[in-house]
C-alpha positions in Angstrom: 122.8 -73.1 143.8 122.3 -70.2 141.3 120.0 -67.4 142.4 116.7 -67.8 140.8 117.0 -71.5 140.2 115.0 -73.9 142.2 116.2 -77.2 143.7 115.0 -80.5 142.4 112.7 -82.3 144.8 114.4 -85.5 146.1 112.8 -88.9 146.2 113.1 -88.8 149.9 111.3 -85.4 150.2 108.6 -86.4 147.9 108.0 -89.8 149.6 108.1 -88.2 153.1 105.6 -85.6 152.0 103.2 -88.3 150.6 103.7 -90.4 153.8 102.7 -87.4 155.9 99.8 -86.7 153.7 98.6 -90.2 154.1 99.1 -90.1 157.8 97.0 -87.0 158.1 94.3 -88.7 156.2 94.5 -91.8 158.3 94.4 -89.7 161.4 91.6 -87.6 160.1 93.6 -84.4 160.8 92.6 -81.4 158.7 95.3 -79.3 160.7 98.1 -81.8 160.0 97.1 -82.0 156.3 97.1 -78.1 155.9 100.5 -77.8 157.4 101.9 -79.8 154.3 100.9 -76.9 152.0 102.1 -73.3 151.4 99.9 -70.4 152.6 98.8 -69.7 149.0 98.5 -73.3 147.7 96.1 -74.5 145.1 94.3 -77.9 146.0 92.3 -79.3 143.1 90.2 -82.4 144.1 89.4 -83.2 140.5 90.6 -81.7 137.2 87.3 -79.7 136.8 86.8 -78.5 140.4 87.6 -75.0 141.6 90.6 -75.2 143.8 90.8 -74.8 147.5 93.1 -71.9 148.2 95.7 -71.8 150.9 96.0 -73.7 154.1 92.6 -72.6 155.3 91.1 -74.0 152.1 92.9 -77.3 152.6 91.7 -77.5 156.2 88.1 -76.6 155.2 88.2 -79.3 152.5 89.5 -81.9 155.0 86.8 -81.0 157.6 84.5 -83.7 156.3 87.0 -86.6 156.9 86.7 -87.0 160.6 82.9 -87.4 160.6 82.5 -89.4 157.4 85.4 -91.9 157.1 86.9 -94.5 159.3 89.6 -97.2 159.0 91.5 -95.1 156.4 94.5 -96.9 154.7 96.6 -94.9 152.3 99.5 -96.1 150.1 101.6 -94.2 147.6 104.4 -94.7 144.9 106.3 -91.8 143.4 106.4 -92.3 139.7 108.3 -89.3 138.3 110.1 -86.2 139.5 111.2 -83.4 137.3 112.5 -80.2 139.0 109.9 -79.4 141.6 107.1 -81.4 140.0 106.2 -84.9 141.3 103.8 -87.5 139.9 102.6 -90.1 142.2 100.2 -93.1 142.2 98.1 -93.5 145.3 95.4 -95.7 146.6 93.3 -95.6 149.7 90.5 -97.4 151.3 88.1 -96.5 154.1 84.7 -97.1 155.5 81.9 -94.5 155.1 80.3 -93.4 158.4 77.5 -94.1 159.2 76.5 -96.3 156.1 79.3 -98.9 156.4 79.9 -98.8 152.7 83.6 -99.7 152.0 85.3 -97.4 149.5 88.5 -98.1 147.5 90.1 -95.2 145.7 92.9 -95.3 143.0 94.5 -92.2 141.6 97.3 -90.1 140.5 98.6 -86.9 142.0 100.5 -84.1 140.3 102.3 -82.0 142.9 104.4 -78.9 142.8 106.8 -78.2 145.7 108.8 -75.2 147.0 112.3 -75.4 148.0 111.1 -75.7 151.7 109.4 -79.0 150.8 105.8 -77.6 151.1 103.2 -78.3 148.3 102.2 -75.2 146.4 99.8 -77.1 144.0 98.0 -80.5 144.2 96.0 -81.9 141.4 94.3 -85.3 141.7 92.6 -87.8 139.4 90.9 -90.7 140.9 88.3 -93.5 140.6 86.2 -95.1 143.2 84.8 -98.5 143.9 82.1 -98.8 146.7 81.0 -102.1 148.3 77.9 -102.2 150.5 78.2 -103.6 154.0 77.7 -107.4 154.3 
């Protein structure tokens, strides 16, 4: 590889990262989630939100998951890869604690990766459907 040129992210690398991201969510592990990112990453929950910065910011953002969500299921599909940029479709479902409301999310991630396979930028767009407990 020429100096100054970055590698193209492989489908396997992108899929593995997304699988680990989903597993961190399903296991409610802020630490595991933060380890998927660079030390100076930018994590945008929505297009208009200020980003969480760095691994500490990601861990802080994810701190609410263990106490507020249970029975999390995450799925993903890589839609496109160009250089180190990845676009993926994702969906998730979980139950809100303690209300019992069932939540379905459907969204898209725009991800930027380093040569080491860490995410340096995450931007998400998503919609939510909530169903009260029966």
